[in-house]
C-alpha positions as CSV (number, residue, x, y, z in Angstrom):
1,M,1.0,-89.1,59.9
2,L,-1.1,-85.9,59.9
3,T,1.3,-83.0,59.3
4,D,-1.3,-80.4,58.0
5,L,-1.5,-77.3,60.1
6,S,-4.4,-75.8,58.2
7,S,-6.9,-76.2,61.0
8,L,-4.6,-74.5,63.5
9,I,-3.8,-71.7,61.0
10,A,-7.5,-71.2,60.1
11,A,-8.7,-71.1,63.7
12,T,-5.9,-68.8,64.9
13,A,-6.3,-66.4,62.0
14,R,-10.1,-66.4,62.6
15,W,-9.5,-65.6,66.3
16,L,-7.2,-62.7,65.4
17,T,-9.7,-61.3,62.9
18,S,-12.5,-61.7,65.4
19,A,-10.6,-60.0,68.2
20,Y,-9.2,-57.2,65.8
21,P,-11.8,-56.9,63.0
22,S,-11.3,-55.1,59.7
23,C,-12.2,-51.4,59.3
24,G,-14.5,-51.4,56.3
25,G,-16.6,-53.6,54.0
26,A,-16.1,-57.0,52.4
27,L,-12.8,-56.0,50.6
28,A,-11.3,-54.7,53.8
29,S,-12.4,-57.9,55.6
30,A,-10.7,-60.0,53.0
31,L,-7.5,-58.0,53.1
32,C,-7.5,-58.1,56.9
33,E,-8.0,-61.9,56.8
34,A,-5.2,-62.3,54.2
35,Q,-2.8,-60.5,56.5
36,A,-3.8,-62.4,59.5
37,R,-3.5,-65.7,57.7
38,Q,0.0,-64.8,56.3
39,A,1.2,-63.8,59.8
40,V,-0.3,-67.0,61.4
41,T,1.2,-69.2,58.7
42,V,4.6,-67.8,59.2
43,A,4.2,-68.1,63.0
44,A,2.9,-71.7,62.8
45,W,5.7,-72.7,60.4
46,L,8.3,-71.2,62.8
47,R,6.6,-72.8,65.9
48,Y,6.2,-76.2,64.2
49,P,9.1,-76.4,61.7
50,T,9.2,-80.1,61.1
51,E,6.6,-82.7,60.0
52,I,7.0,-84.4,63.4
53,D,6.2,-81.1,65.2
54,A,3.2,-80.6,63.0
55,A,2.0,-84.1,63.6
56,L,2.4,-83.8,67.4
57,V,0.3,-80.6,67.6
58,T,-2.3,-82.1,65.3
59,M,-2.6,-85.2,67.6
60,A,-2.4,-83.3,70.9
61,G,-4.3,-80.2,69.9
62,P,-2.9,-76.6,70.3
63,G,-4.7,-75.6,73.5
64,G,-7.4,-73.2,72.5
65,A,-8.2,-69.5,72.9
66,A,-9.1,-69.3,76.6
67,R,-6.1,-67.3,77.8
68,L,-6.2,-65.1,74.7
69,D,-9.9,-64.4,75.4
70,W,-9.0,-63.5,79.0
71,V,-6.2,-61.2,78.0
72,T,-8.3,-59.4,75.4
73,G,-11.6,-59.5,77.3
74,A,-13.2,-61.4,74.5
75,E,-16.5,-63.3,74.8
76,Q,-16.2,-66.6,76.7
77,A,-16.9,-69.8,74.8
78,G,-19.3,-71.1,77.5
79,E,-21.8,-68.4,76.6
80,Q,-22.4,-69.8,73.2
81,P,-23.6,-73.2,71.8
82,A,-20.7,-75.7,71.3
83,E,-21.1,-75.7,67.5
84,E,-20.4,-71.9,67.5
85,W,-17.2,-72.1,69.6
86,A,-15.7,-75.5,68.9
87,W,-13.3,-74.0,66.3
88,R,-11.7,-72.0,69.2
89,T,-10.1,-75.2,70.5
90,W,-7.8,-75.2,67.5
91,V,-6.4,-71.7,68.3
92,D,-2.8,-71.8,69.3
93,E,-1.9,-69.2,71.9
94,V,1.8,-69.1,71.0
95,V,1.2,-68.9,67.3
96,A,-1.4,-66.1,67.9
97,S,1.1,-64.2,70.0
98,W,3.9,-64.6,67.5
99,A,1.6,-63.6,64.6
100,A,0.6,-60.5,66.6
101,G,4.2,-59.6,67.0
102,L,4.9,-60.0,63.3
103,L,1.9,-57.9,62.4
104,T,3.1,-55.0,64.5
105,D,6.8,-55.1,63.7
106,P,7.8,-55.1,60.0
107,E,11.5,-55.8,60.7
108,L,10.6,-58.8,62.9
109,A,8.2,-60.0,60.2
110,G,11.0,-59.9,57.6
111,L,13.4,-61.8,59.9
112,A,10.6,-64.4,60.5
113,V,10.0,-64.9,56.8
114,E,13.7,-65.3,56.2
115,A,13.9,-67.9,59.0
116,L,11.3,-70.1,57.3
117,G,14.1,-71.5,55.2
118,D,15.2,-73.5,58.3
119,G,11.9,-75.5,58.3
120,E,10.3,-78.2,56.2
121,H,7.1,-76.3,55.3
122,A,8.6,-73.7,52.9
123,S,10.5,-76.2,50.8
124,G,9.1,-76.8,47.4
125,A,7.0,-74.1,45.8
126,P,7.9,-70.5,46.6
127,V,5.6,-68.9,49.1
128,E,5.0,-65.1,49.2
129,F,4.1,-63.2,52.3
130,R,3.9,-59.7,50.7
131,R,0.8,-58.5,52.7
132,L,2.7,-59.3,55.9
133,I,6.1,-57.9,55.2
134,D,5.2,-55.1,52.7
135,P,1.6,-54.0,53.2
136,D,0.3,-51.3,51.0
137,D,-1.9,-48.4,52.1
138,G,-5.1,-50.4,51.4
139,D,-3.8,-53.3,53.5
140,R,-2.9,-51.0,56.4
141,R,-6.3,-49.3,56.3
142,A,-8.2,-52.6,56.2
143,A,-6.2,-54.0,59.1
144,A,-5.8,-50.9,61.2
145,L,-6.8,-52.7,64.4
146,L,-5.0,-55.9,63.5
147,R,-1.7,-54.0,63.0
148,H,-2.1,-51.5,65.9
149,P,0.9,-52.1,68.2
150,D,-0.8,-50.8,71.3
151,L,-3.9,-52.9,70.8
152,L,-2.0,-56.1,70.1
153,A,0.7,-55.5,72.8
154,P,-1.1,-57.8,75.4
155,V,-1.2,-60.7,72.9
156,A,2.2,-60.1,71.3
157,G,3.9,-59.8,74.6
158,L,2.7,-63.2,75.9
159,H,5.4,-65.1,74.0
160,H,7.6,-62.4,72.5
161,D,10.8,-63.7,74.1
162,Q,10.3,-67.1,72.6
163,L,9.8,-65.6,69.2
164,L,13.1,-63.7,69.5
165,D,14.9,-66.8,70.7
166,R,13.5,-68.7,67.7
167,L,14.7,-66.0,65.3
168,K,18.3,-65.9,66.7
169,P,20.8,-67.4,64.3
170,G,20.9,-71.1,65.1
171,G,17.6,-70.9,67.0
172,A,15.9,-74.1,68.0
173,L,14.0,-75.9,65.3
174,A,11.7,-78.1,67.4
175,A,8.7,-76.8,69.3
């Protein structure tokens, strides 16, 4: 059974950093990507907390970036050759929305990281999400667009209520 969410995480983080790019050079780009990847990882683990959930989304596919592109006014996939946009089919709209919410609300991000204990992904080796929950000044400068609440509001608002429901004590474990 395939339970690896790495393709979904990579594609969704790539979408976020394409829609809200870093402000600066190569180091800023890497810091921005690290923050996006941490937020997307937390969101994906919350959305698909069990191996069965992860296997189902891996088999069915997450849905793609079409609605996110429409909401943000991003370039449409049909305008490019397939090999340049095929990764976008692995973008998960709900995970992107939840990650956007986590990136713009430090308190919510802290609650989300705490809630990972309910799922199967965080068991085993300790995982750190410092760049998400406690970014330093360099992180903030590098990801100024990625963490801007007004810019991310259209994406974060798409599934914000579902994220809040998931983070309630005793929230649903299955996607």
